[in-house]
C-alpha positions as CSV (number, residue, x, y, z in Angstrom):
1,M,24.9,-62.5,225.2
2,K,28.3,-61.2,224.5
3,R,30.7,-63.4,222.6
4,L,34.4,-64.1,222.0
5,M,36.1,-66.8,220.1
6,V,39.5,-68.3,221.1
7,A,41.3,-69.5,218.0
8,A,44.8,-70.4,216.7
9,M,46.8,-71.0,213.6
10,H,47.0,-74.7,214.2
11,S,46.2,-77.5,216.7
12,G,48.4,-77.8,219.7
13,A,48.7,-74.0,220.4
14,G,46.8,-74.4,223.7
15,K,43.3,-73.3,222.8
16,T,41.6,-75.6,225.2
17,V,43.8,-74.6,228.2
18,V,43.6,-70.9,227.4
19,S,39.8,-71.1,226.8
20,C,39.3,-72.8,230.1
21,A,41.6,-70.5,232.0
22,L,39.6,-67.5,230.5
23,M,36.3,-69.1,231.5
24,A,37.6,-69.7,235.0
25,A,38.9,-66.1,235.3
26,L,35.7,-64.6,234.1
27,K,33.6,-66.8,236.4
28,A,35.8,-65.7,239.3
29,R,35.0,-62.1,238.5
30,G,31.3,-63.0,238.8
31,H,30.3,-63.3,235.1
32,A,27.8,-65.8,234.1
33,V,29.9,-67.6,231.5
34,R,28.8,-70.1,228.9
35,A,31.1,-72.3,226.8
36,F,30.9,-73.5,223.2
37,K,33.1,-75.7,221.1
38,C,33.3,-75.1,217.3
39,G,33.1,-78.3,215.4
40,P,32.3,-81.9,216.3
41,D,34.8,-82.5,219.2
42,Y,33.3,-84.3,222.2
43,I,36.3,-84.0,224.7
44,D,37.1,-80.3,224.9
45,P,33.5,-79.5,226.0
46,M,34.0,-81.8,229.0
47,F,36.7,-79.5,230.2
48,H,34.6,-76.5,229.7
49,S,31.8,-78.1,231.7
50,R,34.1,-79.1,234.6
51,V,35.5,-75.5,234.8
52,L,32.0,-73.8,234.7
53,G,29.7,-76.3,236.3
54,V,27.3,-76.0,233.3
55,D,27.2,-78.0,230.2
56,S,29.2,-76.8,227.2
57,R,27.6,-77.0,223.7
58,N,29.0,-77.6,220.2
59,L,28.5,-75.2,217.3
60,D,28.9,-77.1,214.0
61,L,27.7,-75.5,210.8
62,F,28.2,-78.8,208.9
63,L,26.3,-81.1,211.3
64,Q,23.7,-78.5,212.5
65,G,23.3,-75.9,209.8
66,E,23.0,-72.2,210.5
67,A,19.6,-72.5,212.3
68,G,20.9,-75.3,214.5
69,V,23.9,-73.2,215.5
70,R,21.6,-70.3,216.4
71,R,19.4,-72.7,218.5
72,S,22.4,-73.9,220.4
73,L,23.6,-70.4,221.2
74,G,20.1,-69.4,222.2
75,R,19.7,-72.4,224.6
76,G,22.9,-71.4,226.4
77,G,21.7,-68.4,228.4
78,G,24.4,-66.5,230.4
79,E,26.1,-63.2,230.1
80,I,29.2,-64.0,228.0
81,A,30.0,-66.9,225.7
82,V,33.5,-68.2,225.1
83,L,33.7,-70.1,221.9
84,E,36.7,-72.4,221.5
85,A,37.7,-72.9,217.9
86,A,38.8,-76.2,216.3
87,M,42.1,-77.0,214.5
88,G,43.5,-74.1,212.5
89,Y,41.3,-71.0,212.2
90,Y,40.4,-71.5,208.5
91,D,40.5,-75.3,208.5
92,G,37.1,-76.6,207.3
93,L,35.5,-79.3,205.1
94,G,37.8,-81.0,202.7
95,G,40.6,-78.4,202.4
96,T,38.1,-75.5,202.3
97,D,36.9,-72.9,204.8
98,E,33.4,-74.4,204.9
99,A,32.2,-75.1,208.5
100,S,35.5,-73.7,209.8
101,A,35.9,-71.6,212.9
102,W,36.4,-68.6,210.7
103,A,33.0,-69.3,208.9
104,L,31.3,-69.5,212.3
105,A,32.9,-66.3,213.6
106,R,32.0,-64.5,210.5
107,L,28.4,-65.7,210.5
108,M,27.9,-64.9,214.2
109,K,29.9,-61.7,214.1
110,T,32.1,-62.9,216.9
111,P,35.5,-61.2,217.6
112,V,38.4,-63.6,217.7
113,I,41.3,-63.8,220.1
114,L,44.3,-65.5,218.4
115,V,46.3,-67.8,220.7
116,V,49.9,-67.8,219.5
117,K,52.9,-69.9,220.7
118,P,55.9,-67.7,219.7
119,G,58.5,-70.4,219.9
120,G,61.7,-69.2,218.2
121,S,60.0,-66.7,215.9
122,S,59.9,-62.9,216.2
123,L,59.2,-60.8,213.1
124,T,58.2,-64.0,211.2
125,L,55.4,-64.4,213.7
126,A,54.1,-61.0,212.7
127,A,54.2,-62.1,209.0
128,Q,52.2,-65.2,209.9
129,I,49.6,-63.3,211.8
130,C,49.3,-60.7,209.0
131,G,48.8,-63.6,206.6
132,L,46.0,-65.0,208.7
133,R,44.4,-61.6,209.1
134,D,44.4,-60.9,205.3
135,F,43.7,-64.4,204.0
136,R,39.9,-63.8,203.9
137,P,37.7,-60.7,204.1
138,E,36.4,-59.9,207.5
139,S,38.9,-62.1,209.3
140,G,37.3,-61.3,212.6
141,L,40.7,-61.2,214.4
142,A,40.5,-58.7,217.2
143,G,43.5,-59.5,219.5
144,I,46.5,-61.7,220.2
145,L,47.3,-63.7,223.3
146,L,50.8,-65.2,223.6
147,N,50.8,-68.6,225.2
148,D,53.6,-70.7,226.7
149,C,55.6,-67.4,226.7
150,S,57.7,-65.9,229.4
151,E,57.2,-62.4,230.6
152,R,60.5,-61.3,229.2
153,R,59.7,-62.7,225.8
154,F,56.2,-61.0,225.9
155,V,57.7,-57.7,226.6
156,S,60.2,-58.0,223.7
157,L,57.4,-59.1,221.2
158,R,54.5,-56.9,222.2
159,A,55.4,-53.6,220.7
160,F,56.4,-54.7,217.2
161,L,53.7,-57.3,216.9
162,E,51.1,-54.6,217.6
163,A,52.9,-52.2,215.2
164,E,53.2,-54.8,212.4
165,T,49.7,-56.5,212.7
166,G,47.5,-53.7,214.0
167,L,46.2,-56.0,216.6
168,P,46.4,-55.5,220.4
169,V,48.6,-58.0,222.3
170,L,46.3,-58.6,225.2
171,G,48.8,-60.5,227.4
172,Y,50.6,-63.8,227.9
173,M,50.4,-67.1,229.7
174,P,53.7,-68.4,230.9
175,P,54.8,-72.1,230.7
176,M,53.0,-73.8,233.6
177,E,52.9,-77.3,234.8
178,Q,49.1,-77.0,235.4
179,A,48.6,-76.4,231.7
180,R,50.0,-79.8,230.7
181,I,47.2,-82.3,230.0
182,E,48.0,-85.8,228.8
183,S,46.6,-87.1,225.5
184,R,45.8,-90.5,224.1
185,H,44.4,-91.8,220.8
186,L,41.3,-89.6,220.5
187,G,43.0,-86.5,222.0
188,L,43.2,-85.1,225.5
189,L,42.3,-87.3,228.5
190,T,38.7,-86.7,229.4
191,A,38.0,-84.2,232.1
192,G,36.6,-86.8,234.4
193,E,40.0,-88.6,234.5
194,I,41.9,-85.7,235.9
195,A,41.2,-85.4,239.6
196,D,42.6,-82.0,240.3
197,L,41.3,-80.3,237.2
198,E,39.4,-77.5,239.0
199,T,42.4,-76.7,241.1
200,R,44.6,-76.5,238.0
201,F,42.3,-74.1,236.3
202,L,42.0,-71.9,239.4
203,V,45.8,-71.5,239.3
204,L,45.7,-70.8,235.5
205,A,42.8,-68.3,236.0
206,A,44.8,-66.4,238.7
207,Q,47.8,-66.3,236.3
208,M,45.6,-65.0,233.6
209,E,44.3,-62.3,235.9
210,R,47.9,-61.2,236.4
211,S,49.3,-61.4,232.9
212,V,46.3,-60.8,230.6
213,D,44.4,-57.5,230.3
214,L,41.0,-59.0,230.8
215,D,39.2,-55.6,230.8
216,R,40.6,-54.9,227.4
217,L,39.7,-58.4,226.2
218,L,36.2,-58.1,227.4
219,A,35.8,-54.7,225.7
220,L,36.3,-56.6,222.4
221,A,33.3,-58.9,222.9
222,S,30.4,-58.5,220.5
223,E,26.7,-58.8,221.3
224,D,23.9,-60.0,219.0
225,E,20.3,-59.5,220.0
226,T,18.9,-61.8,217.3
227,E,19.5,-65.2,219.0
228,P,16.5,-67.3,219.9
229,G,15.9,-68.2,223.5
230,P,15.5,-71.6,225.1
231,Q,13.1,-73.9,223.3
232,P,9.9,-75.2,225.0
233,V,10.2,-78.7,226.4
234,A,7.3,-81.0,225.5
235,A,5.6,-83.1,228.2
236,P,7.3,-86.6,228.2
237,R,5.6,-89.0,225.9
238,C,8.2,-91.7,225.9
239,R,11.3,-92.8,228.0
240,I,14.7,-93.3,226.4
241,A,17.5,-95.2,228.1
242,L,20.7,-93.1,227.7
243,A,24.1,-94.8,228.3
244,R,26.3,-92.4,230.3
245,D,29.5,-93.5,232.1
246,E,33.2,-93.6,231.6
247,A,32.9,-95.8,228.5
248,F,30.0,-93.9,226.8
249,C,30.5,-90.2,227.2
250,F,30.4,-88.7,223.7
251,C,27.0,-87.0,223.2
252,Y,26.1,-83.5,222.1
253,R,24.1,-81.6,224.7
254,D,21.8,-80.2,222.0
255,S,21.0,-83.6,220.7
256,L,19.7,-84.5,224.2
257,D,17.9,-81.2,224.5
258,A,16.2,-81.8,221.1
259,L,15.1,-85.2,222.3
260,R,13.5,-83.6,225.5
261,E,11.9,-80.9,223.4
262,A,10.4,-83.6,221.2
263,G,8.8,-85.3,224.1
264,A,11.4,-87.8,225.5
265,E,12.3,-88.4,229.1
266,L,16.0,-89.5,229.3
267,A,16.8,-92.3,231.8
268,G,20.5,-92.5,232.3
269,F,22.2,-95.8,232.9
270,S,25.6,-97.3,233.0
271,P,26.6,-100.4,230.8
272,L,29.6,-100.6,233.1
273,H,28.0,-100.5,236.5
274,D,24.3,-101.3,236.2
275,A,22.8,-104.8,236.1
276,A,20.2,-104.1,233.3
277,L,18.5,-101.4,231.2
278,P,16.1,-99.1,233.2
279,E,12.6,-100.4,233.5
280,G,9.9,-99.3,231.2
281,V,12.0,-97.7,228.5
282,D,10.8,-97.1,224.9
283,G,14.1,-96.4,223.2
284,L,17.8,-96.8,223.7
285,L,20.7,-94.4,222.9
286,L,24.2,-95.8,223.0
287,P,26.7,-93.0,222.2
288,G,30.3,-93.2,221.5
289,G,33.1,-93.0,223.9
290,Y,35.9,-95.3,225.0
291,P,34.4,-98.8,225.3
292,E,37.8,-100.3,224.2
293,L,39.4,-99.0,227.4
294,Y,36.7,-100.8,229.5
295,A,36.2,-103.9,227.3
296,R,36.9,-106.3,230.1
297,T,34.5,-104.7,232.6
298,L,31.8,-104.3,230.0
299,S,32.2,-108.0,229.1
300,E,32.1,-109.1,232.7
301,N,28.7,-107.4,233.1
302,R,26.9,-110.2,231.5
303,T,23.4,-109.3,232.7
304,M,23.6,-105.9,231.1
305,R,24.9,-107.3,227.9
306,E,22.0,-109.7,227.7
307,S,19.5,-107.0,228.6
308,V,20.8,-104.9,225.8
309,R,20.9,-107.8,223.4
310,R,17.3,-108.8,224.0
311,A,16.1,-105.2,223.7
312,V,17.8,-104.5,220.4
313,T,17.0,-107.8,218.8
314,G,13.4,-107.5,220.1
315,G,12.9,-104.3,218.1
316,L,13.4,-101.5,220.8
317,P,14.2,-98.3,218.8
318,T,17.9,-97.9,219.1
319,I,20.7,-95.5,218.1
320,A,24.2,-96.9,218.5
321,E,27.0,-94.6,217.4
322,C,30.7,-95.5,217.1
323,G,31.6,-96.9,220.5
324,G,27.9,-97.9,221.1
325,F,28.0,-99.7,217.7
326,L,31.1,-101.6,218.8
327,Y,29.3,-102.6,222.1
328,L,26.4,-104.2,220.1
329,Q,28.7,-106.4,218.2
330,E,30.1,-109.8,219.0
331,S,33.5,-108.9,220.5
332,L,35.8,-106.0,221.1
333,E,39.6,-105.8,221.5
334,N,41.1,-103.7,224.2
335,E,44.3,-101.6,223.9
336,T,46.5,-104.7,224.1
337,G,44.6,-106.7,221.5
338,E,42.7,-109.0,223.9
339,A,39.2,-109.7,222.6
340,F,36.2,-109.7,225.0
341,P,32.6,-110.8,224.3
342,M,30.1,-107.9,223.8
343,C,26.3,-107.9,223.4
344,G,26.1,-109.9,220.3
345,A,23.1,-108.1,218.9
346,L,25.0,-107.5,215.6
347,P,27.6,-109.4,213.8
348,G,31.2,-108.2,213.7
349,R,34.3,-108.0,215.9
350,G,35.8,-104.6,216.9
351,F,39.6,-104.5,216.6
352,K,42.4,-101.9,217.2
353,T,44.0,-100.4,214.0
354,G,46.5,-97.9,215.5
355,R,45.4,-95.1,213.3
356,L,42.4,-92.9,212.6
357,Q,39.8,-94.6,210.4
358,R,37.7,-92.6,207.9
359,F,38.3,-89.5,210.0
360,G,36.3,-86.3,209.5
361,Y,33.0,-85.0,208.0
362,E,31.0,-87.1,205.6
363,I,27.5,-87.4,204.1
364,L,25.4,-90.4,204.6
365,Y,23.1,-91.4,201.7
366,A,20.0,-93.4,202.5
367,P,18.5,-95.5,199.7
368,E,15.5,-96.6,201.9
369,D,13.4,-95.4,204.8
370,S,14.5,-96.4,208.3
371,L,14.4,-95.3,211.9
372,L,16.2,-92.0,211.3
373,F,16.5,-91.7,207.5
374,R,14.1,-91.2,204.6
375,A,14.8,-92.6,201.2
376,G,17.0,-90.3,199.1
377,E,18.2,-88.2,202.0
378,R,21.7,-87.0,202.5
379,I,22.5,-86.6,206.2
380,P,25.7,-84.9,207.5
381,A,27.8,-87.0,209.9
382,H,31.3,-87.3,211.4
383,E,33.7,-90.2,212.1
384,F,36.5,-90.2,214.8
385,H,37.8,-93.7,215.8
386,Y,40.9,-95.7,215.9
387,W,39.1,-99.1,216.2
388,D,37.4,-100.7,213.3
389,S,35.1,-103.7,212.7
390,T,35.0,-106.9,210.7
391,A,31.3,-106.0,209.9
392,N,30.6,-102.3,209.3
393,G,27.2,-102.9,207.6
394,G,26.1,-101.7,204.2
395,A,22.7,-100.2,204.5
396,L,23.9,-96.6,203.9
397,L,26.5,-95.0,201.6
398,A,29.1,-92.7,203.2
399,E,30.8,-90.0,201.0
400,K,33.7,-87.7,201.7
401,A,34.2,-84.2,200.2
402,D,37.0,-85.7,198.1
403,G,34.7,-88.2,196.4
404,R,35.7,-91.3,198.5
405,R,32.7,-93.6,199.1
406,W,32.0,-96.7,201.1
407,P,29.0,-98.7,202.4
408,C,28.3,-98.6,206.2
409,G,25.7,-99.1,208.9
410,F,23.0,-101.4,210.0
411,V,19.6,-99.7,209.8
412,S,16.0,-100.8,210.0
413,D,12.7,-99.4,211.2
414,S,14.0,-99.7,214.8
415,L,17.8,-99.3,214.4
416,Y,20.7,-97.0,213.5
417,A,24.0,-98.7,214.3
418,A,27.2,-97.4,212.6
419,F,30.5,-95.6,213.2
420,P,29.3,-92.2,212.0
421,H,28.2,-89.8,214.7
422,L,25.0,-87.9,214.0
423,H,23.7,-84.6,215.4
424,L,20.0,-85.1,216.3
425,D,19.2,-81.4,216.2
426,G,20.3,-80.7,212.6
427,E,18.2,-79.7,209.7
428,A,16.7,-83.2,209.3
429,K,15.3,-83.1,212.9
430,L,16.4,-86.7,213.6
431,A,15.4,-86.3,217.3
432,D,11.7,-85.9,216.3
433,R,11.9,-89.0,214.2
434,F,13.5,-91.0,217.0
435,V,11.0,-89.9,219.6
436,K,8.0,-90.7,217.2
437,A,9.4,-94.2,216.8
438,C,9.8,-94.6,220.5
439,E,6.2,-93.4,221.0
440,A,5.0,-96.0,218.5
441,W,6.9,-98.7,220.3
442,K,5.3,-97.6,223.6
443,R,1.8,-97.8,222.0
444,L,2.5,-101.2,220.6
445,K,3.9,-102.5,223.8
446,N,0.9,-101.2,225.8
447,S,-1.7,-102.5,223.3
């Protein structure tokens, strides 16, 4: 599979829009395109998936490790992969380049197209790009694409940017109404909330075909023959209920694939719209999302709340991350601060804070064995939430790269419930542990 990365100096340069426009343009040319997002972001891959009609995958060196990243690339298939970077190109763990887009591009030998909004800069723009190019060895920068830039401005910048940086300026994307996507507290609106998304990106793709040299861009792509292929899927040995709807939509595709490969059948259900958990399930996965936006509807679905409460308190193996964790608690505030009853399987009340809480990568230390952890292990995780809880638990110890520490989480032989998001296909193979616990529950249930 050929690969290209779309990166930028900073957030807000338009990486997601440019990446999706590029995917749509290549798809329109007949290429089998696959999409990947560098880092832990859940929202941008939803846009990729809507554009291409196939699931996008995350590539995260911190959460997955090198082997996990290679597995994710290998599962994707296709002809050409477009990797969307996260944040600024070199921004990684704790003010370092660890797990940055640059680190991933360097590891996977992936050429990088730098998206640049010129704004009011001219020669200074060249200085910034040269600084980025020379900041680390093997920068991987292969070309420049000017975004939110008029044709006249592009013509005036192209020659001296190429002369000063030594990088080809591949084209430009002008200011376009279709490129404006609204945001809220966790980033862009989700792709499912934008009715005309496909139409928008068809327009953007047509513009990219006109104003970007796609042939020259494709010629920069690299190819690596060492990637593994799709992993074998085991015959189902247990059935796991997976919450998937507007409120619970943050789940890594490779976590789900790892569960299937370990022997799980995934039974999707909606805490918003269904009356109860699916029949005959041996485990429960409640991912993150936006339950705070749907607190009233979740609360009004009393039969589902009671079904979940009975299952979790009855010992059904359960993973509940972030929004799923809040759903298991006693109550949850919506955006206006009104509190609604939730499942009541755990103590605590979820409340709005108005700012990010404990944001970013962290390590979870486990003092004792539990559903997913083994005593003494240090498991990578990630937090991204504006809501907090009056009861965050204390079974695990979370630690940031800067040394900050705090207790968190409710864990037992049948439970992981906490704000930190986990990747189930990382080095610890958490998917295998969860499936084994679900199998054990199934045997006990049927004995």
